[in-house]
C-alpha positions in Angstrom: 0.3 -35.1 -93.1 -2.6 -33.8 -91.0 -3.7 -30.2 -91.0 -5.9 -28.3 -88.6 -8.4 -25.7 -89.6 -8.7 -22.4 -87.6 -11.3 -19.7 -87.9 -10.3 -16.3 -86.5 -12.5 -13.3 -85.7 -10.7 -10.1 -84.5 -12.8 -7.1 -83.7 -11.3 -3.7 -82.8 -13.6 -0.9 -81.8 -12.9 2.7 -81.0 -15.5 4.9 -79.4 -14.8 8.7 -79.3 -16.1 11.1 -76.6 -16.5 13.6 -79.5 -17.0 12.6 -83.1 -13.7 12.2 -85.0 -13.5 14.4 -88.1 -10.9 12.3 -89.8 -8.9 9.1 -89.3 -6.2 7.5 -91.4 -5.1 4.0 -90.6 -2.8 1.2 -91.6 -3.7 -2.5 -90.8 -1.8 -5.8 -90.8 -4.8 -8.0 -90.3 -4.6 -10.4 -93.2 -2.9 -13.7 -92.6 0.0 -14.8 -94.9 1.0 -18.1 -96.4 3.9 -19.9 -94.7 5.4 -23.4 -95.0 3.2 -24.4 -92.1 0.1 -22.3 -92.9 -2.4 -22.0 -95.9 -5.0 -19.2 -96.1 -8.4 -20.5 -97.2 -10.0 -17.0 -97.2 -9.8 -13.7 -95.3 -12.0 -10.6 -95.1 -11.7 -7.1 -93.6 -14.8 -5.1 -92.8 -14.6 -1.5 -91.7 -17.5 0.5 -90.3 -18.1 3.3 -91.3 -17.2 2.4 -94.9 -13.9 4.1 -95.7 -13.8 7.0 -98.1 -10.4 5.9 -99.3 -9.0 2.3 -99.4 -5.9 0.6 -100.8 -3.8 -2.5 -100.3 -0.2 -3.4 -101.1 2.6 -5.8 -100.0 5.1 -4.1 -97.7 8.9 -4.6 -97.9 8.5 -7.9 -95.8 5.8 -9.3 -98.1 2.9 -8.6 -95.6 -0.4 -7.7 -97.1 -1.0 -4.2 -95.7 -4.3 -2.3 -95.8 -4.6 1.5 -95.8 -7.9 3.3 -95.3 -9.2 6.8 -94.4 -12.6 8.0 -93.1 -13.0 11.6 -94.1 -16.3 12.5 -92.4 -17.4 12.8 -88.8 -17.8 9.5 -87.0 -18.3 8.6 -83.3 -17.2 5.0 -83.6 -14.8 3.0 -85.7 -15.1 -0.8 -85.9 -12.6 -3.0 -87.8 -13.5 -6.7 -88.1 -11.0 -9.1 -89.5 -12.0 -12.7 -90.2 -10.1 -15.6 -91.8 -10.0 -19.3 -92.2 -6.5 -20.9 -92.3 -5.1 -24.4 -92.1 -2.0 -25.3 -90.1 0.3 -28.3 -90.2 3.0 -29.4 -87.9 6.5 -28.3 -88.9 9.3 -29.8 -86.9 12.8 -28.2 -86.8 15.0 -29.5 -89.7 18.6 -30.6 -89.8 19.8 -27.0 -90.1 18.5 -26.3 -86.6 21.0 -28.9 -85.3 24.1 -27.3 -86.8 26.3 -25.1 -84.6 24.7 -21.6 -84.2 27.7 -20.1 -86.0 26.5 -21.6 -89.2 23.3 -19.6 -89.2 25.3 -16.5 -88.3 27.8 -17.0 -91.1 25.1 -17.7 -93.7 23.5 -14.3 -93.1 25.2 -12.6 -96.0 22.2 -11.1 -97.9 20.9 -7.5 -97.5 17.5 -8.8 -96.2 19.2 -11.1 -93.6 21.6 -8.4 -92.4 18.7 -6.0 -92.0 17.2 -8.4 -89.4 20.4 -8.4 -87.4 20.5 -4.6 -86.9 19.1 -3.0 -83.8 15.9 -0.9 -83.9 14.3 1.5 -81.4 12.3 -1.3 -80.0 15.1 -3.9 -80.1 18.3 -2.0 -79.1 21.7 -3.3 -78.4 22.0 -3.6 -74.6 25.3 -4.6 -73.1 23.6 -6.3 -70.1 21.4 -8.4 -72.5 24.4 -9.3 -74.6 26.2 -10.7 -71.5 23.1 -12.5 -70.4 22.5 -14.1 -73.8 26.1 -15.0 -74.1 25.7 -17.8 -71.5 23.6 -19.7 -74.0 25.8 -19.2 -77.0 28.7 -21.6 -76.3 31.0 -22.2 -79.3 29.8 -24.9 -81.6 26.5 -25.4 -79.7 23.6 -26.5 -81.9 21.3 -23.6 -82.6 18.3 -25.7 -81.5 19.9 -26.1 -78.1 20.8 -22.4 -77.9 17.2 -21.3 -78.5 15.7 -23.8 -76.2 18.1 -22.6 -73.5 17.2 -19.0 -74.1 13.5 -19.8 -74.0 13.9 -21.6 -70.7 15.9 -18.8 -69.2 13.4 -16.2 -70.2 10.6 -18.3 -68.7 12.5 -18.7 -65.5 13.6 -15.0 -65.2 10.6 -13.1 -66.5 7.0 -13.0 -65.3 4.0 -12.5 -67.6 2.2 -9.3 -66.4 -0.3 -7.5 -68.6 -0.2 -4.5 -66.3 3.6 -4.0 -66.2 4.2 -2.5 -69.6 2.6 -0.7 -72.6 3.5 -0.7 -76.3 5.9 2.2 -75.7 7.8 0.6 -72.8 11.5 0.5 -73.7 13.3 -2.8 -73.7 15.8 -1.8 -71.0 12.9 -1.2 -68.6 11.5 -4.6 -69.4 14.9 -6.1 -68.6 15.1 -4.1 -65.3 11.5 -5.0 -64.2 11.8 -8.7 -65.3 8.1 -8.7 -66.4 6.0 -7.9 -69.4 3.8 -9.4 -72.1 4.3 -11.3 -75.3 5.5 -8.3 -77.3 8.2 -7.5 -74.7 9.4 -11.1 -74.6 9.5 -11.2 -78.4 11.7 -8.1 -78.4 13.8 -9.5 -75.7 14.5 -12.7 -77.6 15.1 -10.8 -80.8 17.7 -8.7 -79.0 19.4 -11.8 -77.7 19.6 -13.5 -81.1 20.6 -10.4 -83.0 23.4 -9.6 -80.5 25.1 -12.7 -81.7 24.6 -12.1 -85.4 21.6 -14.2 -86.0 18.8 -12.8 -88.3 15.6 -12.9 -86.4 12.1 -11.4 -87.1 9.1 -10.3 -85.0 6.0 -12.3 -85.8 2.4 -11.1 -85.1 -0.6 -13.4 -85.0 -2.9 -15.3 -82.8 -3.1 -18.4 -80.5 -5.9 -20.9 -80.4 -8.4 -19.6 -77.8 -9.3 -23.0 -76.3 -6.5 -25.6 -76.1 -7.0 -29.2 -77.1 -8.4 -31.5 -74.3 -5.9 -32.2 -71.6 -3.5 -29.4 -72.7 -3.0 -26.1 -70.7 -4.3 -22.8 -71.9 -1.5 -20.8 -73.5 -0.7 -17.3 -72.3 -1.9 -14.6 -74.6 -4.7 -16.7 -76.2 -7.4 -14.1 -75.7 -5.7 -11.3 -77.8 -3.4 -10.9 -80.7 -0.1 -12.6 -79.9 3.6 -12.1 -80.8 6.6 -14.4 -81.1 9.9 -14.6 -83.1 11.5 -16.6 -85.9 15.2 -17.2 -86.3 16.8 -17.8 -89.7 18.6 -21.1 -90.1 21.8 -21.8 -92.1 19.7 -23.2 -95.0 17.5 -20.1 -95.3 14.4 -21.6 -93.6 12.9 -20.0 -90.4 12.2 -21.5 -87.0 9.3 -20.1 -85.0 10.0 -19.5 -81.3 7.4 -18.4 -78.7 9.2 -17.0 -75.6 6.0 -16.3 -73.8 5.0 -20.0 -73.7 8.5 -21.6 -74.0 7.8 -23.3 -77.3 9.9 -24.2 -80.4 8.0 -24.6 -83.7 4.6 -24.0 -81.9 1.6 -25.8 -83.3 -1.4 -23.6 -82.4 -0.3 -20.2 -83.8 -1.9 -18.3 -86.7 0.6 -16.0 -88.5 -0.5 -12.6 -89.6 2.7 -10.7 -90.5 6.4 -10.3 -89.7 9.0 -7.5 -89.6 11.9 -6.1 -87.5 9.7 -5.4 -84.5 6.2 -4.5 -83.3 6.2 -1.1 -85.1 6.5 -2.8 -88.5 3.5 -5.0 -88.0 1.1 -3.5 -85.5 -2.3 -4.9 -86.2 -3.9 -1.4 -86.5 -2.3 2.0 -86.2 -3.2 5.4 -87.4 -4.0 9.1 -86.8 -7.3 10.5 -85.6 -8.4 14.2 -85.7 -11.0 14.7 -82.9 -11.9 17.2 -80.3 -11.9 14.3 -77.8 -8.8 13.9 -75.7 -9.3 10.1 -75.5 -11.1 7.2 -77.0 -12.4 3.9 -75.5 -10.7 0.9 -77.1 -12.2 -2.6 -77.1 -10.5 -5.6 -78.7 -12.1 -9.0 -79.0 -10.2 -12.0 -80.5 -11.6 -15.5 -81.0 -9.5 -18.3 -82.5 -11.6 -21.4 -83.0 -10.6 -24.8 -84.1 -13.2 -26.0 -86.6 -14.9 -29.1 -85.2 -13.9 -32.1 -87.2 -11.5 -29.8 -89.1 -8.5 -32.0 -89.1 -7.8 -33.6 -92.5 -5.1 -35.3 -94.5 -3.0 -33.3 -96.9 
């Protein structure tokens, strides 16, 4: 089975109007191994060099970095690089069972935790009714999610200026527009409202598509999508922004209940400055001649 090699370079830079006296940060910037993805290597470089640094696996198994800079600094740059391989992973037989099978198989504590609402993925009656049109009794789960993806694409517009990371889901539903994070939360709410365990996935898209294929939305920044748990315990990735089931050109970083669990970089800064300039650069490059047999 063929694999494709991707190299990712993700640079986050904060520039403060006045030097920051202290910053404490948490990062989810290290890719993880999945059935479709292998990590060849990864690296995280922080400038200035942190005074304190540690790593651990969080409750979802994501490799999480913690660091603090305890001296004045006018700029903070975090550069994450990695090399991963990806292989196609088509939906298995469990995706073709009635969606109730996946719901009824969610008996473990971890699975039930991914059915519960969160502040970013609340239970909205309007959304439950809307999603219910796709959940006909006995309908194969694969057909249900394809229908949901198509309806999101037909009803919602991608608009990077419409929302922010703090925009509530009910406002997204009202405006009918947003970005990949919003659409991931929307699909999570639809799936969980019918008892299906579903997780938020953060990562990247290939920056330049293969020849003859359209450029995917969200390819110039970090990206977000979802995965739903199937009756056999495997997971099926779903990209509501680009209407894709089991997408091929995605690099997975981390997953959790919603964006707050796996934000690429978040923290606290002590500074006399009221604001900071933020610049983010993401480049996902397919290695030339990097397809090989596995």
